[in-house]
Backbone and ligand atoms as CSV (ligand in chain L), in Angstrom:
chain,resi,resn,atom,element,x,y,z
A,1,UNK,N,N,0.860,-1.252,-0.025
A,1,UNK,CA,C,0.019,-0.100,-0.009
A,1,UNK,C,C,0.883,1.306,0.024
A,2,UNK,N,N,0.645,2.195,-1.099
A,2,UNK,CA,C,1.569,3.331,-0.993
A,2,UNK,C,C,0.824,4.507,-0.449
A,3,UNK,N,N,1.535,4.983,0.619
A,3,UNK,CA,C,1.014,6.091,1.503
A,3,UNK,C,C,1.485,7.390,0.622
A,4,UNK,N,N,0.712,8.423,0.758
A,4,UNK,CA,C,1.098,9.690,0.176
A,4,UNK,C,C,1.091,10.793,1.325
A,5,UNK,N,N,1.890,11.742,1.180
A,5,UNK,CA,C,1.920,12.871,2.068
A,5,UNK,C,C,1.346,14.199,1.492
A,6,UNK,N,N,0.429,14.795,2.273
A,6,UNK,CA,C,-0.143,16.050,1.834
A,6,UNK,C,C,0.166,17.017,3.060
A,7,UNK,N,N,0.890,18.013,2.813
A,7,UNK,CA,C,1.299,18.940,3.726
A,7,UNK,C,C,1.974,17.963,4.894
A,8,UNK,N,N,1.523,18.081,6.138
A,8,UNK,CA,C,2.163,17.437,7.253
A,8,UNK,C,C,1.525,15.936,7.556
A,9,UNK,N,N,0.512,15.744,6.675
A,9,UNK,CA,C,-0.154,14.435,7.024
A,9,UNK,C,C,-0.087,13.464,6.091
A,10,UNK,N,N,-0.195,12.101,6.500
A,10,UNK,CA,C,-0.092,10.906,5.586
A,10,UNK,C,C,-1.512,10.456,5.353
A,11,UNK,N,N,-1.683,9.930,4.108
A,11,UNK,CA,C,-2.969,9.370,3.720
A,11,UNK,C,C,-2.690,7.964,3.070
A,12,UNK,N,N,-3.742,7.047,3.210
A,12,UNK,CA,C,-3.543,5.737,2.587
A,12,UNK,C,C,-4.691,5.619,1.483
A,13,UNK,N,N,-4.359,4.865,0.409
A,13,UNK,CA,C,-5.414,4.702,-0.715
A,13,UNK,C,C,-6.695,4.162,0.100
A,14,UNK,N,N,-7.738,4.600,-0.478
A,14,UNK,CA,C,-9.066,4.332,0.232
A,14,UNK,C,C,-10.121,3.828,-0.880
A,15,UNK,N,N,-10.516,4.659,-1.899
A,15,UNK,CA,C,-11.321,4.286,-2.886
A,15,UNK,C,C,-10.585,4.472,-4.352
A,16,UNK,N,N,-10.434,3.466,-4.962
A,16,UNK,CA,C,-9.678,3.469,-6.156
A,16,UNK,C,C,-10.466,4.115,-7.396
A,17,UNK,N,N,-9.668,4.383,-8.301
A,17,UNK,CA,C,-10.162,5.078,-9.598
A,17,UNK,C,C,-11.235,4.116,-10.286
A,18,UNK,N,N,-11.038,2.897,-10.240
A,18,UNK,CA,C,-11.912,1.883,-10.775
A,18,UNK,C,C,-13.290,1.908,-10.069
A,19,UNK,N,N,-13.095,1.802,-8.664
A,19,UNK,CA,C,-14.345,1.793,-7.863
A,19,UNK,C,C,-15.207,3.089,-8.141
A,20,UNK,N,N,-14.417,4.319,-8.150
A,20,UNK,CA,C,-15.138,5.528,-8.325
A,20,UNK,C,C,-15.875,5.450,-9.688
A,21,UNK,N,N,-15.215,5.165,-10.770
A,21,UNK,CA,C,-15.773,5.317,-11.990
A,21,UNK,C,C,-16.939,4.356,-12.207
A,22,UNK,N,N,-16.840,3.182,-11.575
A,22,UNK,CA,C,-17.959,2.219,-11.640
A,22,UNK,C,C,-19.299,2.683,-11.078
A,23,UNK,N,N,-18.921,3.283,-9.806
A,23,UNK,CA,C,-19.988,3.793,-8.984
A,23,UNK,C,C,-20.715,4.951,-9.541
A,24,UNK,N,N,-19.746,5.889,-10.134
A,24,UNK,CA,C,-20.318,7.032,-10.920
A,24,UNK,C,C,-21.203,6.711,-12.043
A,25,UNK,N,N,-20.729,5.794,-12.796
A,25,UNK,CA,C,-21.576,5.327,-13.845
A,25,UNK,C,C,-22.950,4.832,-13.492
A,26,UNK,N,N,-22.901,4.041,-12.331
A,26,UNK,CA,C,-24.102,3.459,-11.748
A,26,UNK,C,C,-25.055,4.607,-11.390
A,27,UNK,N,N,-24.549,5.565,-10.633
A,27,UNK,CA,C,-25.285,6.740,-10.240
A,27,UNK,C,C,-25.983,7.365,-11.359
A,28,UNK,N,N,-25.083,7.725,-12.383
A,28,UNK,CA,C,-25.588,8.434,-13.633
A,28,UNK,C,C,-26.872,7.589,-14.123
A,29,UNK,N,N,-26.734,6.191,-14.157
A,29,UNK,CA,C,-27.807,5.439,-14.678
A,29,UNK,C,C,-29.050,5.546,-13.879
A,30,UNK,N,N,-28.968,5.564,-12.667
A,30,UNK,CA,C,-30.104,5.697,-11.563
A,30,UNK,C,C,-30.792,7.104,-11.895
A,31,UNK,N,N,-30.045,8.176,-11.866
A,31,UNK,CA,C,-30.516,9.496,-12.076
A,31,UNK,C,C,-31.121,9.638,-13.566
A,32,UNK,N,N,-30.485,9.082,-14.600
A,32,UNK,CA,C,-31.084,9.179,-15.859
A,32,UNK,C,C,-32.373,8.430,-15.896
A,33,UNK,N,N,-32.672,7.518,-15.192
A,33,UNK,CA,C,-33.907,6.690,-15.128
A,33,UNK,C,C,-34.881,7.473,-14.388
A,34,UNK,N,N,-34.462,8.147,-13.279
A,34,UNK,CA,C,-35.473,8.915,-12.539
A,34,UNK,C,C,-35.958,10.292,-13.210
A,35,UNK,N,N,-35.078,10.777,-14.132
A,35,UNK,CA,C,-35.440,12.045,-14.774
A,35,UNK,C,C,-35.848,11.851,-16.182
A,36,UNK,N,N,-36.136,10.650,-16.626
A,36,UNK,CA,C,-36.436,10.399,-17.997
A,36,UNK,C,C,-37.618,11.335,-18.481
A,37,UNK,N,N,-37.430,11.965,-19.621
A,37,UNK,CA,C,-38.459,12.876,-20.186
A,37,UNK,C,C,-38.325,14.294,-19.734
A,38,UNK,N,N,-37.398,14.447,-18.598
A,38,UNK,CA,C,-37.333,15.810,-17.985
A,38,UNK,C,C,-35.991,16.398,-18.437
A,39,UNK,N,N,-35.757,17.722,-18.235
A,39,UNK,CA,C,-34.537,18.264,-18.481
A,39,UNK,C,C,-33.966,18.813,-17.115
A,40,UNK,N,N,-33.290,18.150,-16.358
A,40,UNK,CA,C,-32.758,18.359,-14.990
A,40,UNK,C,C,-31.762,19.547,-15.108
A,41,UNK,N,N,-31.734,20.332,-14.115
A,41,UNK,CA,C,-30.786,21.488,-14.031
A,41,UNK,C,C,-29.725,20.864,-12.816
A,42,UNK,N,N,-28.651,20.641,-13.284
A,42,UNK,CA,C,-27.617,20.281,-12.234
A,42,UNK,C,C,-26.815,21.394,-11.682
A,43,UNK,N,N,-26.557,21.536,-10.443
A,43,UNK,CA,C,-25.879,22.759,-9.812
A,43,UNK,C,C,-24.622,22.044,-8.955
A,44,UNK,N,N,-23.679,21.948,-9.685
A,44,UNK,CA,C,-22.433,21.384,-8.916
A,44,UNK,C,C,-21.814,22.505,-8.040
A,45,UNK,N,N,-21.375,22.136,-6.855
A,45,UNK,CA,C,-20.840,23.154,-5.932
A,45,UNK,C,C,-19.341,22.902,-6.019
A,46,UNK,N,N,-18.663,24.118,-6.403
A,46,UNK,CA,C,-17.262,24.285,-6.464
A,46,UNK,C,C,-16.427,24.535,-5.162
A,47,UNK,N,N,-15.310,24.092,-4.915
A,47,UNK,CA,C,-14.415,23.547,-5.793
A,47,UNK,C,C,-14.439,22.066,-5.810
A,48,UNK,N,N,-14.866,21.550,-4.625
A,48,UNK,CA,C,-14.784,20.056,-4.416
A,48,UNK,C,C,-15.440,19.154,-5.424
A,49,UNK,N,N,-16.552,19.548,-6.000
A,49,UNK,CA,C,-17.326,18.588,-6.913
A,49,UNK,C,C,-16.964,18.637,-8.331
A,50,UNK,N,N,-15.762,19.260,-8.726
A,50,UNK,CA,C,-15.479,19.522,-10.170
A,50,UNK,C,C,-15.174,18.145,-10.914
A,51,UNK,N,N,-14.591,17.244,-10.252
A,51,UNK,CA,C,-14.160,15.997,-10.857
A,51,UNK,C,C,-15.356,15.039,-10.994
A,52,UNK,N,N,-16.009,14.916,-9.848
A,52,UNK,CA,C,-17.296,14.180,-9.669
A,52,UNK,C,C,-18.355,14.600,-10.812
A,53,UNK,N,N,-18.581,16.085,-10.743
A,53,UNK,CA,C,-19.587,16.539,-11.737
A,53,UNK,C,C,-19.215,16.152,-13.172
A,54,UNK,N,N,-17.898,16.398,-13.538
A,54,UNK,CA,C,-17.475,16.253,-14.852
A,54,UNK,C,C,-17.714,14.667,-15.198
A,55,UNK,N,N,-17.263,13.688,-14.383
A,55,UNK,CA,C,-17.436,12.344,-14.728
A,55,UNK,C,C,-18.873,11.976,-14.814
A,56,UNK,N,N,-19.723,12.393,-13.895
A,56,UNK,CA,C,-21.163,12.048,-13.776
A,56,UNK,C,C,-21.896,12.559,-14.919
A,57,UNK,N,N,-21.625,13.862,-15.317
A,57,UNK,CA,C,-22.327,14.328,-16.402
A,57,UNK,C,C,-21.996,14.048,-17.684
A,58,UNK,N,N,-20.775,13.431,-17.812
A,58,UNK,CA,C,-20.408,12.875,-19.138
A,58,UNK,C,C,-21.195,11.624,-19.439
A,59,UNK,N,N,-21.661,10.977,-18.384
A,59,UNK,CA,C,-22.468,9.769,-18.488
A,59,UNK,C,C,-23.946,10.091,-18.717
A,60,UNK,N,N,-24.472,11.273,-18.591
A,60,UNK,CA,C,-25.794,11.637,-18.805
A,60,UNK,C,C,-26.098,11.847,-20.188
A,61,UNK,N,N,-26.363,10.798,-20.879
A,61,UNK,CA,C,-26.644,11.043,-22.323
A,61,UNK,C,C,-28.059,11.310,-22.572
A,62,UNK,N,N,-28.397,12.474,-22.051
A,62,UNK,CA,C,-29.832,12.990,-22.129
A,62,UNK,C,C,-29.715,14.743,-22.055
A,63,UNK,N,N,-30.625,15.491,-22.414
A,63,UNK,CA,C,-30.547,16.888,-22.273
A,63,UNK,C,C,-30.490,17.320,-20.760
A,64,UNK,N,N,-29.406,18.040,-20.428
A,64,UNK,CA,C,-29.363,18.601,-19.019
A,64,UNK,C,C,-28.779,19.858,-19.064
A,65,UNK,N,N,-29.173,20.729,-18.184
A,65,UNK,CA,C,-28.436,22.016,-17.886
A,65,UNK,C,C,-27.457,21.968,-16.826
A,66,UNK,N,N,-26.432,22.673,-16.860
A,66,UNK,CA,C,-25.326,22.715,-15.798
A,66,UNK,C,C,-25.097,24.094,-15.439
A,67,UNK,N,N,-24.983,24.451,-14.034
A,67,UNK,CA,C,-24.600,25.605,-13.674
A,67,UNK,C,C,-23.732,25.545,-12.436
A,68,UNK,N,N,-22.466,25.584,-12.591
A,68,UNK,CA,C,-21.590,25.454,-11.400
A,68,UNK,C,C,-21.731,26.757,-10.498
A,69,UNK,N,N,-21.747,26.601,-9.217
A,69,UNK,CA,C,-21.667,27.654,-8.288
A,69,UNK,C,C,-20.523,27.326,-7.242
A,70,UNK,N,N,-20.338,28.591,-6.500
A,70,UNK,CA,C,-19.479,28.518,-5.436
A,70,UNK,C,C,-20.181,29.033,-4.185
A,71,UNK,N,N,-19.935,28.559,-3.031
A,71,UNK,CA,C,-20.716,28.983,-1.875
A,71,UNK,C,C,-19.844,29.824,-1.023
A,72,UNK,N,N,-20.440,30.997,-0.636
A,72,UNK,CA,C,-19.608,31.810,0.182
A,72,UNK,C,C,-20.318,31.935,1.599
A,73,UNK,N,N,-19.525,31.788,2.601
A,73,UNK,CA,C,-20.200,31.664,3.983
A,73,UNK,C,C,-19.697,32.959,4.799
A,74,UNK,N,N,-20.693,33.703,5.397
A,74,UNK,CA,C,-20.231,34.803,6.133
A,74,UNK,C,C,-21.216,34.934,7.393
A,75,UNK,N,N,-20.683,35.754,8.345
A,75,UNK,CA,C,-21.457,35.887,9.565
A,75,UNK,C,C,-22.612,36.869,9.416
A,76,UNK,N,N,-23.802,36.432,9.610
A,76,UNK,CA,C,-25.029,37.231,9.389
A,76,UNK,C,C,-25.331,37.948,10.711
A,77,UNK,N,N,-26.769,38.321,10.980
A,77,UNK,CA,C,-27.036,38.816,12.116
A,77,UNK,C,C,-26.968,37.798,13.179
A,78,UNK,N,N,-27.253,38.084,14.519
A,78,UNK,CA,C,-27.136,37.261,15.535
A,78,UNK,C,C,-28.242,36.181,15.323
A,79,UNK,N,N,-29.374,36.561,14.828
A,79,UNK,CA,C,-30.571,35.658,14.759
A,79,UNK,C,C,-30.391,34.690,13.517
A,80,UNK,N,N,-29.594,35.148,12.420
A,80,UNK,CA,C,-29.570,34.327,11.406
A,80,UNK,C,C,-28.214,33.434,11.481
A,81,UNK,N,N,-27.253,33.806,12.241
A,81,UNK,CA,C,-26.106,32.964,12.473
A,81,UNK,C,C,-25.294,33.175,11.198
A,82,UNK,N,N,-24.559,32.054,10.850
A,82,UNK,CA,C,-23.797,32.170,9.480
A,82,UNK,C,C,-24.799,32.087,8.378
A,83,UNK,N,N,-24.427,32.710,7.325
A,83,UNK,CA,C,-25.236,32.711,6.099
A,83,UNK,C,C,-24.386,32.207,4.946
A,84,UNK,N,N,-25.013,31.342,4.159
A,84,UNK,CA,C,-24.339,30.798,2.949
A,84,UNK,C,C,-25.023,31.373,1.736
A,85,UNK,N,N,-24.302,31.952,0.764
A,85,UNK,CA,C,-24.997,32.470,-0.464
A,85,UNK,C,C,-24.184,31.749,-1.657
A,86,UNK,N,N,-24.945,31.784,-2.691
A,86,UNK,CA,C,-24.310,31.164,-3.943
A,86,UNK,C,C,-23.735,32.308,-4.809
A,87,UNK,N,N,-22.620,31.992,-5.383
A,87,UNK,CA,C,-22.018,32.989,-6.393
A,87,UNK,C,C,-22.119,32.187,-7.748
A,88,UNK,N,N,-22.694,32.966,-8.609
A,88,UNK,CA,C,-22.715,32.321,-10.003
A,88,UNK,C,C,-24.086,31.689,-10.396
A,89,UNK,N,N,-25.065,31.782,-9.462
A,89,UNK,CA,C,-26.393,31.103,-9.780
A,89,UNK,C,C,-27.161,32.048,-10.524
A,90,UNK,N,N,-27.054,31.879,-11.993
A,90,UNK,CA,C,-27.793,32.830,-12.717
A,90,UNK,C,C,-29.008,32.162,-13.383
A,91,UNK,N,N,-29.353,30.933,-13.063
A,91,UNK,CA,C,-30.611,30.357,-13.640
A,91,UNK,C,C,-31.714,30.531,-12.747
A,92,UNK,N,N,-33.003,30.655,-13.359
A,92,UNK,CA,C,-34.127,30.817,-12.602
A,92,UNK,C,C,-34.599,29.310,-12.179
A,93,UNK,N,N,-34.811,29.104,-11.012
A,93,UNK,CA,C,-35.101,27.700,-10.604
A,93,UNK,C,C,-36.588,27.444,-10.560
A,94,UNK,N,N,-37.397,28.416,-10.767
A,94,UNK,CA,C,-38.833,28.186,-10.755
A,94,UNK,C,C,-39.170,27.148,-11.660
A,95,UNK,N,N,-39.922,26.155,-11.153
A,95,UNK,CA,C,-40.500,24.976,-11.953
A,95,UNK,C,C,-39.434,24.064,-12.479
A,96,UNK,N,N,-38.167,24.247,-12.038
A,96,UNK,CA,C,-37.109,23.308,-12.623
A,96,UNK,C,C,-36.880,22.066,-11.752
A,97,UNK,N,N,-36.424,21.004,-12.308
A,97,UNK,CA,C,-36.025,19.876,-11.569
A,97,UNK,C,C,-34.450,19.966,-11.238
A,98,UNK,N,N,-34.180,20.338,-9.953
A,98,UNK,CA,C,-32.778,20.821,-9.656
A,98,UNK,C,C,-32.281,19.587,-8.924
A,99,UNK,N,N,-30.814,19.353,-9.367
A,99,UNK,CA,C,-30.037,18.368,-8.547
A,99,UNK,C,C,-28.721,18.965,-8.136
A,100,UNK,N,N,-28.571,19.138,-6.855
A,100,UNK,CA,C,-27.304,19.624,-6.306
A,100,UNK,C,C,-26.228,18.626,-6.312
A,101,UNK,N,N,-25.089,18.937,-6.937
A,101,UNK,CA,C,-23.839,17.969,-6.820
A,101,UNK,C,C,-23.011,18.328,-5.831
A,102,UNK,N,N,-22.659,17.589,-4.921
A,102,UNK,CA,C,-21.584,17.887,-3.855
A,102,UNK,C,C,-20.520,16.839,-3.832
A,103,UNK,N,N,-19.329,17.359,-3.360
A,103,UNK,CA,C,-18.230,16.291,-3.242
A,103,UNK,C,C,-18.537,15.403,-1.949
A,104,UNK,N,N,-18.997,16.004,-0.881
A,104,UNK,CA,C,-19.323,15.240,0.380
A,104,UNK,C,C,-20.242,15.873,1.284
A,105,UNK,N,N,-21.096,15.243,1.817
A,105,UNK,CA,C,-21.928,15.714,2.932
A,105,UNK,C,C,-21.364,15.137,4.306
A,106,UNK,N,N,-20.831,16.192,5.058
A,106,UNK,CA,C,-20.177,15.746,6.350
A,106,UNK,C,C,-21.157,16.101,7.532
A,107,UNK,N,N,-21.021,17.212,7.969
A,107,UNK,CA,C,-21.943,17.695,9.062
A,107,UNK,C,C,-23.383,17.998,8.552
A,108,UNK,N,N,-23.405,18.442,7.287
A,108,UNK,CA,C,-24.659,18.706,6.668
A,108,UNK,C,C,-24.993,20.344,6.775
A,109,UNK,N,N,-24.008,20.954,7.608
A,109,UNK,CA,C,-24.391,22.415,7.967
A,109,UNK,C,C,-24.436,23.286,6.756
A,110,UNK,N,N,-23.515,23.134,5.747
A,110,UNK,CA,C,-23.519,24.003,4.562
A,110,UNK,C,C,-24.707,23.868,3.808
A,111,UNK,N,N,-25.134,22.684,3.513
A,111,UNK,CA,C,-26.301,22.532,2.594
A,111,UNK,C,C,-27.624,23.028,3.337
A,112,UNK,N,N,-27.617,22.634,4.639
A,112,UNK,CA,C,-28.878,22.928,5.367
A,112,UNK,C,C,-29.101,24.583,5.465
A,113,UNK,N,N,-27.901,25.190,5.435
A,113,UNK,CA,C,-28.278,26.654,5.408
A,113,UNK,C,C,-28.485,27.186,3.995
A,114,UNK,N,N,-28.084,26.504,2.961
A,114,UNK,CA,C,-28.158,26.906,1.622
A,114,UNK,C,C,-29.493,26.533,0.896
A,115,UNK,N,N,-30.054,25.338,1.287
A,115,UNK,CA,C,-31.245,24.760,0.735
A,115,UNK,C,C,-32.417,25.736,0.731
A,116,UNK,N,N,-32.678,26.372,1.893
A,116,UNK,CA,C,-33.837,27.186,2.018
A,116,UNK,C,C,-33.869,28.330,0.976
A,117,UNK,N,N,-32.644,28.761,0.441
A,117,UNK,CA,C,-32.585,29.883,-0.406
A,117,UNK,C,C,-32.985,29.294,-1.789
A,118,UNK,N,N,-32.759,27.979,-2.111
A,118,UNK,CA,C,-33.039,27.413,-3.335
A,118,UNK,C,C,-34.613,27.171,-3.326
A,119,UNK,N,N,-35.032,26.632,-2.341
A,119,UNK,CA,C,-36.512,26.290,-2.143
A,119,UNK,C,C,-37.310,27.544,-2.290
A,120,UNK,N,N,-36.845,28.697,-1.900
A,120,UNK,CA,C,-37.460,29.892,-1.995
A,120,UNK,C,C,-37.913,30.239,-3.417
A,121,UNK,N,N,-37.088,29.803,-4.366
A,121,UNK,CA,C,-37.401,30.073,-5.712
A,121,UNK,C,C,-38.384,28.932,-6.387
A,122,UNK,N,N,-38.967,28.125,-5.487
A,122,UNK,CA,C,-39.904,27.216,-5.856
A,122,UNK,C,C,-39.653,26.301,-7.186
A,123,UNK,N,N,-38.534,25.510,-7.172
A,123,UNK,CA,C,-38.189,24.603,-7.948
A,123,UNK,C,C,-39.398,23.556,-8.072
A,124,UNK,N,N,-39.535,22.758,-9.194
A,124,UNK,CA,C,-40.438,21.571,-9.180
A,124,UNK,C,C,-40.048,20.636,-8.163
A,125,UNK,N,N,-38.761,20.287,-8.261
A,125,UNK,CA,C,-38.138,19.340,-7.341
A,125,UNK,C,C,-36.624,19.699,-7.045
A,126,UNK,N,N,-36.165,19.351,-5.833
A,126,UNK,CA,C,-34.813,19.625,-5.403
A,126,UNK,C,C,-34.215,18.386,-4.760
A,127,UNK,N,N,-33.169,17.971,-5.541
A,127,UNK,CA,C,-32.483,16.739,-4.815
A,127,UNK,C,C,-31.081,17.002,-4.617
A,128,UNK,N,N,-30.438,16.155,-3.705
A,128,UNK,CA,C,-28.985,16.205,-3.522
A,128,UNK,C,C,-28.284,15.011,-3.886
A,129,UNK,N,N,-27.290,15.158,-4.661
A,129,UNK,CA,C,-26.473,13.926,-4.931
A,129,UNK,C,C,-25.057,14.351,-4.536
A,130,UNK,N,N,-24.452,13.436,-3.649
A,130,UNK,CA,C,-23.080,13.611,-3.200
A,130,UNK,C,C,-22.273,12.339,-3.472
A,131,UNK,N,N,-21.025,12.596,-3.798
A,131,UNK,CA,C,-20.146,11.476,-4.072
A,131,UNK,C,C,-20.010,10.650,-2.782
A,132,UNK,N,N,-19.656,11.430,-1.618
A,132,UNK,CA,C,-19.357,10.706,-0.352
A,132,UNK,C,C,-20.457,11.298,0.663
A,133,UNK,N,N,-20.679,10.359,1.515
A,133,UNK,CA,C,-21.674,10.783,2.623
A,133,UNK,C,C,-21.108,10.136,3.964
A,134,UNK,N,N,-21.074,11.082,5.028
A,134,UNK,CA,C,-20.564,10.621,6.348
A,134,UNK,C,C,-21.626,10.554,7.312
A,135,UNK,N,N,-22.598,9.533,7.322
A,135,UNK,CA,C,-23.707,9.642,8.139
A,135,UNK,C,C,-23.485,9.894,9.598
A,136,UNK,N,N,-22.231,9.331,10.091
A,136,UNK,CA,C,-21.951,9.552,11.652
A,136,UNK,C,C,-21.522,10.936,11.864
A,137,UNK,N,N,-21.241,11.796,10.847
A,137,UNK,CA,C,-20.823,13.120,11.166
A,137,UNK,C,C,-21.975,14.278,11.129
A,138,UNK,N,N,-23.092,13.760,10.696
A,138,UNK,CA,C,-24.178,14.563,10.514
A,138,UNK,C,C,-24.602,15.330,11.766
A,139,UNK,N,N,-24.767,16.600,11.673
A,139,UNK,CA,C,-25.186,17.480,12.856
A,139,UNK,C,C,-26.605,18.207,12.320
A,140,UNK,N,N,-26.581,18.615,11.143
A,140,UNK,CA,C,-27.840,19.299,10.555
A,140,UNK,C,C,-28.254,18.228,9.507
A,141,UNK,N,N,-29.303,17.464,9.648
A,141,UNK,CA,C,-29.534,16.523,8.652
A,141,UNK,C,C,-30.101,17.178,7.352
A,142,UNK,N,N,-29.636,16.746,6.303
A,142,UNK,CA,C,-30.268,17.149,5.038
A,142,UNK,C,C,-30.533,15.847,4.272
A,143,UNK,N,N,-31.546,15.941,3.411
A,143,UNK,CA,C,-31.910,14.618,2.612
A,143,UNK,C,C,-30.905,14.443,1.522
A,144,UNK,N,N,-29.901,13.351,1.638
A,144,UNK,CA,C,-29.074,13.105,0.605
A,144,UNK,C,C,-29.677,11.941,-0.236
A,145,UNK,N,N,-30.363,12.378,-1.367
A,145,UNK,CA,C,-31.061,11.508,-2.228
A,145,UNK,C,C,-30.287,10.496,-2.968
A,146,UNK,N,N,-29.180,10.892,-3.359
A,146,UNK,CA,C,-28.258,9.999,-4.174
A,146,UNK,C,C,-26.821,10.214,-3.623
A,147,UNK,N,N,-26.136,9.130,-3.150
A,147,UNK,CA,C,-24.692,9.134,-2.862
A,147,UNK,C,C,-23.926,7.977,-3.417
A,148,UNK,N,N,-22.572,8.306,-3.683
A,148,UNK,CA,C,-21.754,7.315,-4.246
A,148,UNK,C,C,-21.354,6.270,-3.035
A,149,UNK,N,N,-20.763,6.819,-2.059
A,149,UNK,CA,C,-20.231,5.888,-1.103
A,149,UNK,C,C,-20.505,6.551,0.398
A,150,UNK,N,N,-21.092,5.620,1.214
A,150,UNK,CA,C,-21.131,6.064,2.649
A,150,UNK,C,C,-19.933,5.793,3.285
A,151,UNK,N,N,-19.241,6.644,4.001
A,151,UNK,CA,C,-17.972,6.569,4.577
A,151,UNK,C,C,-17.873,6.800,5.978
A,152,UNK,N,N,-16.932,6.208,6.766
A,152,UNK,CA,C,-16.887,6.520,8.123
A,152,UNK,C,C,-16.461,8.046,8.392
A,153,UNK,N,N,-16.458,8.480,9.683
A,153,UNK,CA,C,-16.213,9.792,9.915
A,153,UNK,C,C,-14.585,10.175,10.073
A,154,UNK,N,N,-13.943,9.979,8.933
A,154,UNK,CA,C,-12.559,10.196,8.825
A,154,UNK,C,C,-12.202,11.063,7.634
A,155,UNK,N,N,-11.188,11.914,7.827
A,155,UNK,CA,C,-10.954,12.921,6.710
A,155,UNK,C,C,-10.399,12.179,5.395
A,156,UNK,N,N,-10.784,12.716,4.321
A,156,UNK,CA,C,-10.388,12.155,3.049
A,156,UNK,C,C,-9.941,13.250,2.203
A,157,UNK,N,N,-9.029,12.812,1.268
A,157,UNK,CA,C,-8.600,13.756,0.043
A,157,UNK,C,C,-8.609,13.163,-1.231
A,158,UNK,N,N,-8.553,13.950,-2.262
A,158,UNK,CA,C,-8.461,13.382,-3.561
A,158,UNK,C,C,-9.760,13.446,-4.342
A,159,UNK,N,N,-9.739,13.372,-5.638
A,159,UNK,CA,C,-10.782,13.263,-6.641
A,159,UNK,C,C,-11.686,14.545,-6.307
A,160,UNK,N,N,-11.065,15.760,-6.149
A,160,UNK,CA,C,-11.831,17.017,-5.999
A,160,UNK,C,C,-11.608,17.513,-4.478
A,161,UNK,N,N,-11.403,16.598,-3.574
A,161,UNK,CA,C,-11.409,16.996,-2.286
A,161,UNK,C,C,-9.983,17.480,-1.786
A,162,UNK,N,N,-9.802,18.531,-1.039
A,162,UNK,CA,C,-8.498,18.975,-0.685
A,162,UNK,C,C,-8.139,18.866,0.800
A,163,UNK,N,N,-6.849,18.949,1.152
A,163,UNK,CA,C,-6.537,19.282,2.475
A,163,UNK,C,C,-5.712,20.478,2.442
A,164,UNK,N,N,-6.248,21.579,2.943
A,164,UNK,CA,C,-5.542,22.829,2.978
A,164,UNK,C,C,-5.022,23.276,1.574
A,165,UNK,N,N,-5.851,23.161,0.486
A,165,UNK,CA,C,-5.403,23.605,-0.750
A,165,UNK,C,C,-4.888,22.539,-1.766
A,166,UNK,N,N,-4.344,21.482,-1.072
A,166,UNK,CA,C,-3.648,20.467,-1.951
A,166,UNK,C,C,-4.490,19.179,-1.995
A,167,UNK,N,N,-4.203,18.293,-3.102
A,167,UNK,CA,C,-4.724,17.028,-3.122
A,167,UNK,C,C,-6.037,16.883,-4.060
A,168,UNK,N,N,-6.553,18.026,-4.526
A,168,UNK,CA,C,-7.874,17.951,-5.376
A,168,UNK,C,C,-7.575,17.174,-6.716
A,169,UNK,N,N,-6.286,17.139,-7.128
A,169,UNK,CA,C,-6.181,16.545,-8.429
A,169,UNK,C,C,-5.838,15.185,-8.426
A,170,UNK,N,N,-5.724,14.480,-7.264
A,170,UNK,CA,C,-5.474,13.112,-7.073
A,170,UNK,C,C,-6.591,12.331,-7.786
A,171,UNK,N,N,-6.192,11.203,-8.586
A,171,UNK,CA,C,-7.226,10.430,-9.295
A,171,UNK,C,C,-8.047,9.558,-8.391
A,172,UNK,N,N,-7.504,9.110,-7.257
A,172,UNK,CA,C,-8.359,8.362,-6.307
A,172,UNK,C,C,-8.455,9.056,-5.005
A,173,UNK,N,N,-9.344,8.426,-4.123
A,173,UNK,CA,C,-9.630,8.890,-2.849
A,173,UNK,C,C,-8.732,8.331,-1.749
A,174,UNK,N,N,-8.131,9.037,-0.914
A,174,UNK,CA,C,-7.147,8.746,0.212
A,174,UNK,C,C,-7.772,8.991,1.594
A,175,UNK,N,N,-7.505,8.190,2.584
A,175,UNK,CA,C,-8.016,8.432,3.856
A,175,UNK,C,C,-6.901,8.780,4.868
A,176,UNK,N,N,-7.131,9.678,5.591
A,176,UNK,CA,C,-6.007,10.077,6.715
A,176,UNK,C,C,-5.619,8.960,7.466
A,177,UNK,N,N,-4.252,8.807,7.658
A,177,UNK,CA,C,-3.785,7.798,8.466
A,177,UNK,C,C,-3.621,8.427,9.952
A,178,UNK,N,N,-4.251,7.790,10.999
A,178,UNK,CA,C,-4.300,8.343,12.299
A,178,UNK,C,C,-3.461,7.516,13.200
L,1,5GP,P1,P,-20.463,19.957,5.664
L,1,5GP,O1,O,-19.879,19.609,7.027
L,1,5GP,O2,O,-21.055,21.265,5.773
L,1,5GP,O3,O,-21.519,18.856,5.269
L,1,5GP,O4,O,-19.363,19.881,4.552
L,1,5GP,C1,C,-18.863,21.179,3.915
L,1,5GP,C2,C,-17.721,20.936,3.146
L,1,5GP,O5,O,-16.633,20.570,4.061
L,1,5GP,C3,C,-17.696,19.791,2.034
L,1,5GP,O6,O,-18.357,20.237,0.839
L,1,5GP,C4,C,-16.155,19.509,1.830
L,1,5GP,O7,O,-15.745,20.662,0.971
L,1,5GP,C5,C,-15.618,19.758,3.283
L,1,5GP,N1,N,-15.419,18.505,3.817
L,1,5GP,C6,C,-16.078,17.803,4.695
L,1,5GP,N2,N,-15.628,16.541,5.112
L,1,5GP,C7,C,-14.388,16.515,4.346
L,1,5GP,C8,C,-13.409,15.510,4.186
L,1,5GP,O8,O,-13.401,14.345,4.844
L,1,5GP,N3,N,-12.451,15.871,3.486
L,1,5GP,C9,C,-12.194,17.017,2.691
L,1,5GP,N4,N,-11.123,17.224,1.980
L,1,5GP,N5,N,-13.249,17.964,2.734
L,1,5GP,C10,C,-14.377,17.784,3.674
């Protein structure tokens, strides 16, 4: 097993390129089936989902729209707590079948703050598709309608996910060695 070093930490191979591509193809097939006859609007969240979104969407041989966004988090008023807003969301969501693409749902805090803003625009449907899902880490539950892999509450890098800016370009997913 070949360990890799990212900054000061060591990571071990966890989910191989082959396992990822097989699962991503399966997921695309399931989504394609669920949205047959519709034109879904995919909203991948940058930076982490860029590889996942690219591979998944290449498998969607049907008409789809794609709008990449970035989320910005800032401190709102005392009553609202932290606020998460989208940068680059220029599509009207009213009546659309929207699918959010995320790299990982960990605590669920980010999406639980962001979803109400999307629902406010009254999409016909709103689903979440995450490559990775850490059920044991959830603090603010969000409905993860599609996920690639359910994983334990351990830090991972690669395939879009970074550790302090590095590791996003790794072809496979690595897990922190503790
Ligand atoms: P949340 O805790 O709000 O569900 O996750 C927010 C973001 O934290 C994710 O989109 C992801 O960018 C980052 N994150 C959560 N868990 C991990 C992890 O294990 N590894 C990496 N690299 N990023 C993570």
